[in-house]
N, C-alpha and C positions, 0 to 999 in steps of 0.2 A: 191433643187440642187443649188450649189454655182457656179456662172459663173463670179465672180468678177475678175478672172485672164484673162478673154478674153476681149481684147480691141475692141471698136466699129470699124467697117470698117477694120477688120484685117483678115478675112477668105475668101479664094478664092472659096471654094466648101463645101456645106453642103448636105449630103445624109442621109435621115432619114426615118424611118418607125415608126411613133408614135403609141401609144395605139389606138385601134379602138373603144373602149367603148363597147366591146362585152362580158364583165364579165370574162376576163382572169385574173388570179391571179398574180399580180405583188407585189413585196415587197414595192415599193415606190410610187405606184399610185393605186387609186381606179378606176377600169375599168367598173363600173356599175352606173355611174351618169346619171342624166337626159340629154336629148339631148341638151337642152339650156345650161346646165353647161358644157357639152363637147365642145360645140362651143366656149364658153367663155375661157375655158382652151386652146383650139386650138388657139384662137386669141392671148392669152398671149405668148405661145411659138413661134408662127409665128412672132410676133413682135420682140421677142428677136433674132430670126434667122436673120430677116431683118436688125436689128441693127448691128449684128456681121459681116455680109457680106460686102465685098468691093463693091464699086459702080458697078464694072464689074463682080462681083461674080455670081456663079450659085447655084441654090437650086433645088435638086431633091427629090421628095416626093413619097414614096410608100404607097398608101392608097387604100382602096376598093372604087369602083365607087358607090356602093350601100351597105346598111346594111339592112338585113332582119331579124335580131334577135329582136324579140319584134315587133316593128313598122317599116315599110319600111321608110328608110331615104336616101336621095341623098347625101351621105357623100362627094363624089368626087366634086360635083358641089358646095356644101356648103363651103367646105374647100378652093376650088379655089376662090370663091367669097371673103372669108375672106382674103386670101393671097393677092389678088388684092387691097383690102381695106387698108391693112397695108403698101402697097407700091410695092409689087412684080409685075413684068410684066409677063403676061402669054406667054409661048412659045408653048408648045404642050403637048398632052397626049399620052402616050405609053401604050397599053393594054398588060398585061402579062397574057397570056392564060395558066393557071396552069394545065388545063386538058390534055395538050399534053406533059407533062414531067414526068419523073420517080420521085417518092417521095424520092429517095435516092440521088438526086442531086439538087443543087440550080440553 
């Protein structure tokens, strides 16, 4: 991905739902790498996001709390830790309970 057109400290809000590493077929990303590789991949894109955000910018991340495909992993906790390591300040967690919605709506 080419991000050269994006200046550092130029974005007010980033909302993203990155690959979860659960072997979903993407055209541009391998989604079945080792967990260590996944966390390094995550560190890379989180660092870029932090670089692009303004000092008072906001970052919203949609990720699973846990991953149970293969081996149990605390994805939410691990990614939050990495985000704090690259410079983000933690604000809060919002739980999206998908069990109480119709599959026809978002």
